[in-house]
C-alpha positions, 0 to 999 in steps of 0.5 A: 832485628832491624838497625836504623843507622843515623850518621850525623855531624853538626846537626843536633837540632834535627838529629833531635827531632828525627830521633823523637820521630824514630822513637815515636814510630817504634812505640806506636807500632810496638817494634820495641823487640824488632827495631833498634837505633844506632847513631854515628857522631862524626866528631860533631862540634856541637851539642850532638853529644848532649842530645844522644845522652838525653835520648838514651836515658829517654829510649831506656825509659821507653824500653827502646835499644838505643846506642851511639858512638863519637868518632875521634875525628871527622871520618868524612861521610864514607867513613861514618857509613863504614863505622856504622855498618861495621858496628852492626853485627846481626840482622838488617841495617837501615840508613837514615839521613839526620835531615830526612823525615821518615813517613808514618809506618815506614819501620812497620812496613820494613820490618813486615817485608824483612819478615815475608822476603828475607832479602839481602837488599831492600830498596824504597822510594824517596819522596823528593823531586824528581822521583817523588810521588808524581813520578816515582822510581819504583812503581811496583813490589819486584822480588829479584833472586837473580844476583847475576843481573846488575841492571836489577839495580838500576834504580839505585844507580839512577837514585843513589839516596842514602835514605831508603837502602836496607841492607843484611849485615855482615857475616862473621867471615867478612873482616873490617880490613875487607870493608876498608879496601872496598870502601876506602875510595867510596867518598860519596857513595859507600852505601851504594857500594855496600848494596852492590856488595850485598847483592853480589853476595846474596840471593835475594833483591826486594824492590818496594814501591813504598815510599819510606821518607821524604827530605827536611824542607831545609835539606840543602843546609850542611851539603858538601858534596860538589855537583860533579860527583858522577866521576866520583860515582864512577871511580867508586864503582870501578874499584867495587868491581876490582875488589868484589871480582865482578866481571859482568857485562851488565855491571859494566852497563850500568857504570856506562849509563851514569852521566859524567859531568865535566869537572871543571865547567861544573866548578866554574859554573856554580861559583857563578851561581854563588856569586849570583846568589843562586846557589848555597855552598859551603866554605870548604867546598867554595874552596875546592871548587876555587882550586880546580879553577886556579889548577885549570888556569894554571895548566895543573890539569888534575884537581886535588881529588884527583879529577882530570880538569879539561874542557874544549868547549868555547862556551866553557871558555867564555864562562871562565872569562865571565866568572873573572869579570863577575866574581869582583863586580858581584860585591857591589851588584849583589847589595844593590839588588838586595841579594846575598851569597848564600854560605851553608853550614859545614856538612860531611 
């Protein structure tokens, strides 16, 4: 059985559209005995619970296995991924973002792959720049049985999308406490950590050239991730290495290839873009970026997230000075230019 797990927060309309799309796929390809749906509601404040109740009734009428749960509080992106993974006790789990659109035949293809390959980790293409159909990340179908070479996960490290990762579920001997130790630092990339875990403990990796899904046209709505998550990615992988006891040069090599953004430089740059009306951010993310700037100029060189705030670049100090000047001016300039600052809804 393949469980399609959809973590969600405050996206009732999109969730509804996605659930009906997934149910249509299951019914059209007669996958009722092969695919189930699980929704993890991260304490949404909209009508997500009502959507799930409605879909539950519809799914029952269509003979589709559907279930959902609601966290008592918002556990963050990582917490919701962990909660869903721990609830699936057999078969395989597919992660599907609530704002991603499955392509026709995707679930049928995955079920065929599971039947034919029985892999511990399946990786699929996702149609979004820079790795869209004109530049696919995975160009051929590859079955790999060497779980010692982590370079085989290089494509996942390069393009760490949630949708497109299918994993074998945990074994009975793997406790909840173990996964909490593994995932608690993984604020942004818990699905990658789980993929590393399944690959390190399993036997088979299957990389497919099939495009499984694409993004919603408004996919940048509800995004709370700062632009410097590569810093977090490295620390999450280092913790994963420690918990799993990985002592492998190919794993270290993959970590070393991750391009790490400068936290304070990224914070200043994107605040400038925001006040120029060029990027969308949420209120909570704006608060984090400003906190980084204030901590830097008051010589508290560690962010609230524990990241080092440091720059020796003269270009950065020029940008910092520009932000100090541009911030108050933008409140006058943007209306004159017919632009506005782009706030988005809160995400995970």
